[in-house]
C-alpha positions, 0 to 999 in steps of 0.5 A, a space after each residue: 195704447 197698451 196698458 202697463 200690465 200688458 207689457 209685462 209677460 204673464 209668468 208661467 209656472 215659476 218657482 224661482 222668482 226672487 222675493 223682490 220679483 214677487 213684490 213687483 208682481 204684487 203691485 201689478 196683480 196681487 192674486 198672481 203674486 199670491 199664486 207665485 208665492 205658494 208655487 215658489 215655497 210649497 215644496 221647500 217648506 214641505 221638504 223642511 217640515 218633512 225633515 223635522 217631523 219625519 212624517 209626510 202627512 204632518 209635514 203636509 198639514 204644517 206646510 198648508 197652515 204656513 202658506 195660509 198664514 202667509 197669504 193672510 200676512 198683511 206685510 208679505 209684500 211690504 218693501 222691508 218684510 223678508 218673507 223667506 226667513 219668516 216662512 221658515 221660522 213659522 214652519 220650524 216653530 209649528 213643527 216643534 210645537 207639533 213634536 212637543 204636543 204629540 209627545 212622540 218626538 223620539 218615535 217619529 224621528 226614529 220611525 221614518 228612514 230615508 228611502 234607499 235608491 233601488 237603482 244604486 247599481 254603480 259603485 259610486 252611487 252605492 258609496 254616496 248612498 252609504 255616505 248619506 246614510 252614515 251622515 243621516 245616522 250621525 245627525 240623529 245623534 245631535 241635539 234638536 238645535 244642532 240638527 235644525 241649524 245644520 239643516 237650515 244651512 246645508 240643506 236649505 242653503 239659508 244665509 247666516 242672517 236668514 238663519 238668525 231670523 228663522 231661529 230668532 237669535 243673534 248672528 253671533 249665536 248662529 255662527 257659534 251654534 253652527 260651529 259647535 254643530 259641525 264639530 258634534 257632527 264630525 265627532 258623531 261620524 265614524 273615523 272611517 267615514 272621514 277619509 275620502 279617497 
């Protein structure tokens, strides 16, 4: 008779598993669950760290450290443990520590420009590229807190509750801070960029 583990197909390289699915795998094959955890989160965390640090090598180091901490975290597959907000909180905290410790925060934020597409030949593509650049410049005018909360909400697509966990603040604080951050961003954008045709 086939064992229970043979009835469940062994996943190929998957990055879209839910946390509940990871926990289910952990009860069957913990090593596979760890592998899937790393595969699922390494790119989003690297992207998040790169955005905060504006330095790929530093972001890569931070991401590696976060994933190592995750694999050493005994609670990672416990029923009530929310791994996603925990990972983003640890990544955010380590990035801010790195920025503070190096005392090069301003230089780092200004040194790395988002690469512009060399294939932007179509007018719409050029327009979108210009919009992104305008928004990026406006984001740089915001405070660290406002940039971070906008990034978590609109780039990482975290819920308000997840943002509250990442930033270790109350849900109401997230809502008010996000509202202020959006207003500041709108104020920082040139008036001509607020008109869409």
